[in-house]
C-alpha positions in Angstrom: -0.9 16.5 32.4 -3.0 17.5 29.3 -0.1 19.5 28.0 2.2 16.5 28.2 -0.4 14.3 26.4 -0.7 17.0 23.7 3.0 17.3 23.3 3.3 13.5 23.1 0.7 13.4 20.3 2.6 16.0 18.4 5.8 14.1 18.8 4.2 10.9 17.5 2.7 12.7 14.5 6.0 14.3 13.6 7.8 10.9 13.9 5.2 9.2 11.8 5.4 11.8 9.1 9.2 11.6 9.2 9.1 7.8 8.7 6.7 8.2 5.7 8.8 10.9 4.2 12.0 8.9 4.6 10.4 5.8 3.0 9.3 7.9 0.0 12.8 9.3 -0.4 14.3 5.8 -0.4 11.9 4.7 -3.1 9.3 2.3 -1.6 8.1 0.3 -4.7 5.5 -2.3 -5.3 6.4 -5.0 -7.9 3.2 -6.5 -9.5 3.8 -10.3 -9.8 0.1 -11.0 -10.3 -1.0 -12.2 -13.7 -3.1 -9.2 -14.5 -2.9 -5.4 -15.0 -4.0 -3.6 -11.8 -6.4 -0.6 -11.9 -6.5 -0.1 -8.2 -4.1 -0.8 -5.3 -5.1 0.3 -1.8 -3.7 -0.4 1.6 -5.3 -0.6 5.1 -3.8 -1.2 8.5 -4.1 -5.0 8.9 -7.7 -6.1 9.8 -9.1 -2.5 9.7 -10.7 -2.4 6.1 -10.1 1.4 6.0 -8.6 1.7 2.5 -6.2 4.5 1.6 -5.7 6.2 -1.7 -5.4 4.3 -5.0 -1.7 3.9 -5.4 -2.2 3.2 -9.2 -2.7 7.0 -9.5 1.1 7.3 -9.0 1.6 5.7 -12.4 1.5 7.7 -15.7 -1.2 5.5 -17.2 -2.9 4.9 -13.8 -2.4 1.1 -14.1 0.2 -1.4 -13.0 1.0 -4.1 -15.6 2.3 -7.6 -14.7 5.9 -7.3 -13.8 5.8 -3.5 -13.5 7.0 -1.6 -10.5 5.0 1.2 -8.9 6.1 4.0 -6.6 4.2 3.9 -3.3 3.5 7.2 -1.4 2.0 8.1 1.9 2.7 4.8 3.7 5.2 3.9 6.4 6.7 0.5 6.3 4.8 -2.2 8.2 2.1 -4.9 7.8 -0.9 -3.9 5.7 -3.9 -5.6 4.0 -3.9 -4.8 0.3 -7.0 -4.5 -1.9 -6.3 -5.0 -5.6 -8.6 -4.6 -8.5 -7.5 -5.9 -11.9 -8.6 -5.1 -15.4 -10.7 -8.3 -15.6 -12.9 -7.0 -12.7 -11.4 -9.2 -10.0 -11.3 -7.7 -6.6 -8.8 -9.3 -4.1 -7.8 -8.7 -0.6 -4.3 -9.9 0.4 -3.8 -9.9 4.2 -0.6 -9.0 6.0 1.5 -7.7 3.2 5.0 -6.7 4.4 5.2 -3.2 3.0 8.9 -2.2 3.3 11.4 0.3 2.1 12.8 -0.8 -1.3 10.8 -3.3 -3.3 8.0 -5.5 -2.0 5.8 -7.9 -4.0 2.4 -9.4 -4.3 2.3 -12.7 -6.3 -0.6 -14.4 -8.0 -0.5 -17.3 -5.5 -1.4 -14.8 -2.8 -4.6 -13.8 -4.6 -6.9 -16.2 -2.8 -9.6 -13.9 -1.3 -11.2 -12.7 -4.6 -14.5 -11.8 -6.1 -15.8 -10.4 -9.4 -17.4 -6.9 -9.7 
């Protein structure tokens, strides 16, 4: 029984890694439709508040300007909460962002749960 559970866990891990890898190959991109340049963009499974890596590190200047697109790595498509920090020092959490293959956006009107550093 424990062998079957172990094999099942390995299969789930391999499938998850395959989905993430396929999403990266297709070019999962975030389009910044907020009004400000972002210095940090992190994702967490919805409601968990366990933030992943700063995706802004994927950009040459480590920021994402208004109307700029950013390559997203290490995420499988799905619903996530996003934590954004912009150059003005505003920290916002946007809940239930539909992260998908291709291009997904966060708009200024979604930036309602914010505070200042």
